[in-house]
C-alpha positions as a Markdown table, in Angstrom:
| # | Residue | x | y | z |
|---|---|---|---|---|
| 1 | Met | -4.4 | 27.8 | -15.7 |
| 2 | Asn | -3.2 | 27.1 | -12.2 |
| 3 | Ala | 0.5 | 26.2 | -11.9 |
| 4 | Pro | 1.5 | 22.7 | -11.9 |
| 5 | Leu | 1.3 | 20.7 | -8.8 |
| 6 | Val | 5.4 | 19.9 | -7.4 |
| 7 | Leu | 5.1 | 16.3 | -6.2 |
| 8 | Pro | 7.1 | 14.9 | -2.9 |
| 9 | Gly | 7.9 | 12.3 | -4.6 |
| 10 | Pro | 8.6 | 10.8 | -8.0 |
| 11 | His | 7.6 | 6.8 | -7.1 |
| 12 | Ala | 5.7 | 6.6 | -3.6 |
| 13 | Thr | 4.7 | 3.4 | -4.5 |
| 14 | Ser | 7.1 | 0.5 | -4.2 |
| 15 | Leu | 6.9 | -1.3 | -8.0 |
| 16 | Asp | 9.1 | -3.8 | -9.6 |
| 17 | Leu | 7.7 | -5.3 | -12.7 |
| 18 | Gly | 11.7 | -6.0 | -14.2 |
| 19 | Gly | 10.9 | -8.8 | -16.7 |
| 20 | Arg | 7.1 | -7.8 | -17.4 |
| 21 | Thr | 6.2 | -6.2 | -20.7 |
| 22 | Ala | 3.7 | -3.6 | -20.4 |
| 23 | Leu | 1.3 | -1.5 | -23.1 |
| 24 | Val | 0.1 | 1.6 | -22.5 |
| 25 | Thr | -1.2 | 3.6 | -25.7 |
| 26 | Gly | -2.1 | 7.4 | -26.3 |
| 27 | Ala | 1.8 | 7.5 | -24.3 |
| 28 | Ala | 3.2 | 9.8 | -26.3 |
| 29 | Gly | 2.1 | 12.5 | -24.5 |
| 30 | Gly | 0.0 | 13.6 | -21.1 |
| 31 | Ile | -1.5 | 11.1 | -19.1 |
| 32 | Gly | 0.1 | 8.2 | -21.2 |
| 33 | Arg | 3.7 | 9.3 | -21.5 |
| 34 | Ala | 3.6 | 10.0 | -17.9 |
| 35 | Cys | 1.9 | 6.1 | -16.7 |
| 36 | Ala | 4.7 | 5.0 | -19.5 |
| 37 | Leu | 7.4 | 6.7 | -18.2 |
| 38 | Arg | 6.3 | 5.6 | -14.5 |
| 39 | Leu | 6.1 | 1.9 | -15.4 |
| 40 | Ala | 9.9 | 1.7 | -16.9 |
| 41 | Ala | 11.3 | 3.6 | -13.9 |
| 42 | Ala | 9.7 | 0.2 | -12.4 |
| 43 | Gly | 11.5 | -1.5 | -14.8 |
| 44 | Ala | 8.9 | -2.7 | -17.4 |
| 45 | Lys | 9.8 | -3.2 | -21.0 |
| 46 | Val | 6.9 | -1.0 | -22.2 |
| 47 | Arg | 5.8 | -0.7 | -25.6 |
| 48 | Ala | 4.1 | 2.6 | -26.4 |
| 49 | Val | 1.6 | 3.1 | -28.7 |
| 50 | Asp | 0.1 | 6.5 | -30.5 |
| 51 | Arg | -0.4 | 7.7 | -33.5 |
| 52 | Asp | 1.9 | 10.5 | -32.7 |
| 53 | Pro | 5.5 | 9.2 | -33.9 |
| 54 | Glu | 7.4 | 12.9 | -33.1 |
| 55 | Gly | 6.0 | 12.1 | -29.2 |
| 56 | Leu | 6.9 | 8.4 | -29.1 |
| 57 | Asp | 10.7 | 9.4 | -29.7 |
| 58 | Thr | 10.3 | 12.4 | -27.9 |
| 59 | Leu | 9.6 | 9.8 | -24.9 |
| 60 | Ala | 11.9 | 7.2 | -26.2 |
| 61 | Glu | 14.4 | 10.4 | -25.1 |
| 62 | Ala | 13.3 | 11.0 | -21.7 |
| 63 | Ala | 13.4 | 7.0 | -21.1 |
| 64 | Arg | 16.9 | 6.8 | -21.2 |
| 65 | Gly | 18.5 | 5.8 | -18.0 |
| 66 | Leu | 15.9 | 3.9 | -16.9 |
| 67 | Ala | 15.4 | 0.4 | -15.2 |
| 68 | Gly | 13.1 | -0.8 | -18.1 |
| 69 | Thr | 12.8 | 0.5 | -21.2 |
| 70 | Val | 10.3 | 1.9 | -24.1 |
| 71 | Glu | 9.6 | 0.7 | -27.2 |
| 72 | Pro | 8.0 | 3.3 | -29.1 |
| 73 | Gln | 4.8 | 1.5 | -31.2 |
| 74 | Val | 3.3 | 4.0 | -34.2 |
| 75 | Leu | -0.8 | 2.9 | -34.4 |
| 76 | Asp | -3.8 | 4.4 | -35.1 |
| 77 | Leu | -6.3 | 2.8 | -33.0 |
| 78 | Thr | -8.6 | 2.6 | -35.6 |
| 79 | Asp | -7.3 | -0.3 | -36.9 |
| 80 | Leu | -9.0 | -2.6 | -34.2 |
| 81 | Asp | -6.9 | -5.9 | -36.2 |
| 82 | Ala | -3.7 | -4.3 | -35.5 |
| 83 | Ala | -4.5 | -3.4 | -31.7 |
| 84 | Glu | -5.3 | -6.7 | -30.9 |
| 85 | Leu | -2.5 | -7.8 | -32.1 |
| 86 | Ser | 0.1 | -5.7 | -31.0 |
| 87 | Ala | -1.1 | -7.0 | -27.5 |
| 88 | Ala | 0.0 | -10.0 | -27.1 |
| 89 | Gly | 2.2 | -11.3 | -24.6 |
| 90 | Thr | 1.4 | -7.8 | -22.9 |
| 91 | Asp | 1.3 | -8.7 | -18.9 |
| 92 | Val | 0.3 | -5.2 | -18.1 |
| 93 | Leu | -2.2 | -3.1 | -19.7 |
| 94 | Val | -3.3 | 0.1 | -20.0 |
| 95 | Asn | -6.0 | 1.6 | -21.9 |
| 96 | Asn | -5.3 | 4.9 | -22.0 |
| 97 | Ala | -5.4 | 6.8 | -25.5 |
| 98 | Gly | -9.1 | 9.0 | -25.3 |
| 99 | Leu | -10.1 | 12.4 | -28.3 |
| 100 | Gln | -12.7 | 14.9 | -27.7 |
| 101 | Leu | -15.2 | 17.2 | -29.4 |
| 102 | Val | -17.4 | 19.4 | -27.5 |
| 103 | Arg | -20.9 | 20.0 | -29.1 |
| 104 | Pro | -24.1 | 20.1 | -28.3 |
| 105 | Ile | -25.9 | 16.2 | -29.2 |
| 106 | Glu | -28.0 | 17.8 | -31.9 |
| 107 | Glu | -24.6 | 19.3 | -34.0 |
| 108 | Phe | -22.4 | 16.5 | -33.1 |
| 109 | Pro | -21.2 | 14.8 | -36.1 |
| 110 | Pro | -21.8 | 11.0 | -36.6 |
| 111 | Glu | -18.6 | 10.1 | -38.1 |
| 112 | Ala | -17.2 | 11.8 | -35.1 |
| 113 | Phe | -19.5 | 10.2 | -32.3 |
| 114 | His | -17.8 | 6.8 | -34.1 |
| 115 | Thr | -14.7 | 7.3 | -34.2 |
| 116 | Val | -14.5 | 8.4 | -30.1 |
| 117 | Leu | -16.4 | 5.3 | -29.6 |
| 118 | Thr | -14.1 | 3.0 | -32.1 |
| 119 | Val | -10.5 | 4.5 | -30.5 |
| 120 | Met | -11.7 | 4.9 | -26.6 |
| 121 | Leu | -14.0 | 1.9 | -25.7 |
| 122 | Glu | -13.9 | -0.7 | -28.7 |
| 123 | Ala | -10.0 | -0.4 | -29.4 |
| 124 | Pro | -10.0 | -1.0 | -25.2 |
| 125 | Phe | -12.0 | -4.5 | -25.9 |
| 126 | Arg | -9.3 | -6.1 | -28.6 |
| 127 | Leu | -6.3 | -5.1 | -27.1 |
| 128 | Ile | -7.6 | -6.8 | -24.1 |
| 129 | Arg | -8.7 | -9.4 | -26.3 |
| 130 | Gly | -5.5 | -9.6 | -27.4 |
| 131 | Ala | -3.4 | -9.6 | -24.1 |
| 132 | Leu | -5.8 | -12.6 | -21.5 |
| 133 | Pro | -4.5 | -15.7 | -23.7 |
| 134 | His | -0.8 | -14.2 | -22.1 |
| 135 | Met | -2.3 | -13.2 | -18.8 |
| 136 | Tyr | -3.9 | -16.0 | -18.4 |
| 137 | Gly | -1.8 | -17.9 | -19.7 |
| 138 | Gln | 1.0 | -17.1 | -16.7 |
| 139 | Gly | -1.7 | -16.6 | -14.0 |
| 140 | Trp | -1.0 | -12.8 | -14.1 |
| 141 | Gly | -1.9 | -9.9 | -15.5 |
| 142 | Arg | -2.7 | -6.1 | -15.1 |
| 143 | Ile | -5.3 | -4.3 | -16.8 |
| 144 | Val | -5.8 | -0.6 | -16.1 |
| 145 | Asn | -8.0 | 2.0 | -17.9 |
| 146 | Val | -7.5 | 5.2 | -17.7 |
| 147 | Ser | -11.4 | 6.0 | -17.8 |
| 148 | Ser | -12.6 | 9.3 | -16.0 |
| 149 | Val | -14.7 | 11.3 | -14.0 |
| 150 | His | -16.6 | 11.6 | -16.8 |
| 151 | Gly | -17.8 | 7.1 | -16.8 |
| 152 | Leu | -19.3 | 8.2 | -13.3 |
| 153 | Arg | -20.9 | 11.2 | -14.1 |
| 154 | Ala | -22.3 | 12.8 | -16.9 |
| 155 | Ser | -21.2 | 15.9 | -19.0 |
| 156 | Ala | -23.3 | 18.2 | -21.2 |
| 157 | Phe | -22.1 | 18.5 | -24.5 |
| 158 | Lys | -19.8 | 15.7 | -24.3 |
| 159 | Ser | -22.3 | 12.4 | -25.4 |
| 160 | Ala | -19.6 | 10.3 | -27.3 |
| 161 | Tyr | -16.8 | 10.8 | -24.3 |
| 162 | Val | -19.3 | 10.4 | -21.4 |
| 163 | Ala | -20.7 | 7.2 | -23.4 |
| 164 | Ala | -17.3 | 6.0 | -24.2 |
| 165 | Lys | -16.0 | 6.0 | -20.7 |
| 166 | His | -19.7 | 4.5 | -19.4 |
| 167 | Gly | -19.0 | 1.6 | -22.1 |
| 168 | Leu | -15.1 | 1.5 | -20.7 |
| 169 | Glu | -16.4 | 0.6 | -17.2 |
| 170 | Gly | -18.8 | -1.9 | -18.2 |
| 171 | Leu | -15.7 | -3.7 | -19.9 |
| 172 | Ser | -13.7 | -3.3 | -17.0 |
| 173 | Lys | -16.3 | -4.8 | -14.4 |
| 174 | Thr | -16.5 | -7.0 | -17.2 |
| 175 | Ala | -12.8 | -8.4 | -17.4 |
| 176 | Ala | -12.5 | -8.2 | -13.9 |
| 177 | Leu | -15.1 | -11.0 | -13.1 |
| 178 | Glu | -13.5 | -13.2 | -16.0 |
| 179 | Gly | -10.1 | -12.7 | -15.0 |
| 180 | Ala | -10.4 | -12.9 | -11.1 |
| 181 | Pro | -9.6 | -16.4 | -11.6 |
| 182 | His | -6.8 | -16.3 | -13.3 |
| 183 | Gly | -5.0 | -13.9 | -11.8 |
| 184 | Val | -5.9 | -11.5 | -14.0 |
| 185 | Thr | -6.8 | -7.5 | -12.2 |
| 186 | Ser | -8.7 | -5.3 | -14.0 |
| 187 | Asn | -9.3 | -1.4 | -12.3 |
| 188 | Cys | -10.3 | 1.9 | -13.8 |
| 189 | Val | -8.7 | 5.0 | -12.6 |
| 190 | Asn | -11.3 | 7.8 | -12.7 |
| 191 | Pro | -9.6 | 11.2 | -12.8 |
| 192 | Ala | -10.7 | 14.4 | -12.8 |
| 193 | Tyr | -9.4 | 17.6 | -15.5 |
| 194 | Val | -5.6 | 16.6 | -16.1 |
| 195 | Arg | -3.1 | 18.9 | -16.9 |
| 196 | Thr | -3.2 | 17.8 | -20.3 |
| 197 | Pro | -3.1 | 19.5 | -24.0 |
| 198 | Leu | -6.4 | 17.1 | -24.6 |
| 199 | Val | -7.7 | 19.4 | -22.0 |
| 200 | Glu | -6.8 | 22.2 | -22.5 |
| 201 | Lys | -8.1 | 22.3 | -26.4 |
| 202 | Gln | -10.8 | 21.9 | -24.3 |
| 203 | Leu | -11.0 | 25.3 | -23.7 |
| 204 | Val | -12.0 | 27.4 | -26.7 |
| 205 | Asp | -14.6 | 24.6 | -27.7 |
| 206 | Gln | -16.2 | 25.1 | -23.9 |
| 207 | Ala | -16.1 | 28.8 | -23.8 |
| 208 | Ala | -18.4 | 28.4 | -27.0 |
| 209 | Ala | -20.3 | 25.8 | -26.2 |
| 210 | His | -21.3 | 27.5 | -22.9 |
| 211 | Gly | -21.9 | 31.3 | -23.9 |
| 212 | Ile | -18.3 | 32.8 | -22.1 |
| 213 | Pro | -15.4 | 34.2 | -22.0 |
| 214 | Glu | -11.9 | 31.5 | -22.7 |
| 215 | Glu | -10.5 | 32.7 | -19.3 |
| 216 | Arg | -14.2 | 32.1 | -17.5 |
| 217 | Val | -14.1 | 28.1 | -18.4 |
| 218 | Leu | -11.3 | 26.9 | -15.7 |
| 219 | Ser | -13.2 | 27.7 | -12.7 |
| 220 | Glu | -16.6 | 27.7 | -13.9 |
| 221 | Val | -16.7 | 24.7 | -16.1 |
| 222 | Leu | -13.7 | 22.0 | -16.1 |
| 223 | Leu | -13.3 | 22.9 | -12.3 |
| 224 | Arg | -17.0 | 23.9 | -11.0 |
| 225 | Asp | -17.4 | 21.0 | -9.2 |
| 226 | Ser | -14.5 | 19.5 | -7.9 |
| 227 | Ala | -13.9 | 20.1 | -4.1 |
| 228 | Val | -10.0 | 20.6 | -4.8 |
| 229 | Lys | -10.0 | 24.0 | -7.4 |
| 230 | Arg | -6.6 | 22.9 | -9.4 |
| 231 | Leu | -6.1 | 20.5 | -12.0 |
| 232 | Ile | -4.7 | 16.7 | -11.3 |
| 233 | Glu | -0.9 | 16.2 | -12.6 |
| 234 | Pro | -0.8 | 13.4 | -15.4 |
| 235 | Ala | 2.4 | 12.1 | -12.6 |
| 236 | Glu | -0.3 | 11.4 | -10.2 |
| 237 | Val | -2.6 | 9.4 | -12.0 |
| 238 | Ala | 0.3 | 7.5 | -13.4 |
| 239 | Glu | 0.8 | 6.5 | -9.6 |
| 240 | Ala | -2.1 | 5.4 | -9.5 |
| 241 | Val | -1.5 | 3.7 | -12.4 |
| 242 | Ala | 1.2 | 1.8 | -10.9 |
| 243 | Tyr | 0.0 | 1.1 | -7.4 |
| 244 | Leu | -3.1 | -1.1 | -9.2 |
| 245 | Cys | -0.2 | -2.7 | -10.6 |
| 246 | Ser | 1.6 | -3.5 | -7.2 |
| 247 | Pro | 1.2 | -6.5 | -4.9 |
| 248 | Gln | -0.3 | -4.2 | -2.3 |
| 249 | Ala | -3.3 | -4.1 | -5.0 |
| 250 | Ser | -3.9 | -7.6 | -5.7 |
| 251 | Phe | -7.6 | -8.5 | -4.6 |
| 252 | Ile | -8.2 | -4.7 | -5.6 |
| 253 | Thr | -10.3 | -5.9 | -9.1 |
| 254 | Gly | -13.5 | -4.4 | -11.1 |
| 255 | Thr | -13.2 | -1.1 | -8.9 |
| 256 | Ser | -13.2 | 2.1 | -9.8 |
| 257 | Leu | -10.7 | 4.8 | -8.6 |
| 258 | Ala | -11.5 | 8.2 | -8.7 |
| 259 | Leu | -8.9 | 11.2 | -8.8 |
| 260 | Asp | -11.7 | 14.0 | -8.5 |
| 261 | Gly | -10.7 | 16.0 | -6.2 |
| 262 | Gly | -14.1 | 15.5 | -4.0 |
| 263 | Trp | -16.2 | 16.1 | -7.4 |
| 264 | Thr | -18.4 | 12.7 | -7.3 |
| 265 | Ala | -18.7 | 13.3 | -3.7 |
| 266 | His | -21.7 | 15.7 | -4.3 |
């Protein structure tokens, strides 16, 4: 894997979320962890949702000393009723949790397809549904859906992931149209491959699916369509999320912010 990028500064976006409650799903690692820490640094009380208690404990420890707080909440998002309840009273909602399986369609387990769509599409719907009454009541809210370049483009062997992300794009736009009269924005951020455990675990599956050695997957598969030949860092995605929560982004809604290194420029 290529060397991590050293970012010029930890918090480039001016953001004050003091007194706000944020909920971040998939918060124990990767993009979710970076988002939880970024929003806590801005003063938010962050409900960090994940099914990994150890990862959440590590996150809470890392958040000590920040302007805001991180409150771990162990939750499996396939429990849709619990997911909706967890979003009550939320000012900022970051739908980030995801999972991946790389298989040809004819070999893709139907139960895995169902689980991916439950976690990555139906759960965000339920979380938004749970958050909107409070957001509407106060006339302010920010929904940020961590989509993917695969919400804008398809790739072979990722039927469930691509279907879920394309669905999330439509859900986000619908929430934007309904939320606009109430001061609520809804947007997607669309990173290409991010340096996360989810991506690193794909290497073996991608090698098998494409019939190439694992060491060739990064350059020949993951970065093939990107003009910028590196992985994006979780902190870069978190900064885009922060920007969409800032006053400067109050007129941005219903859009998809591509962090794809030029992938969709083709």
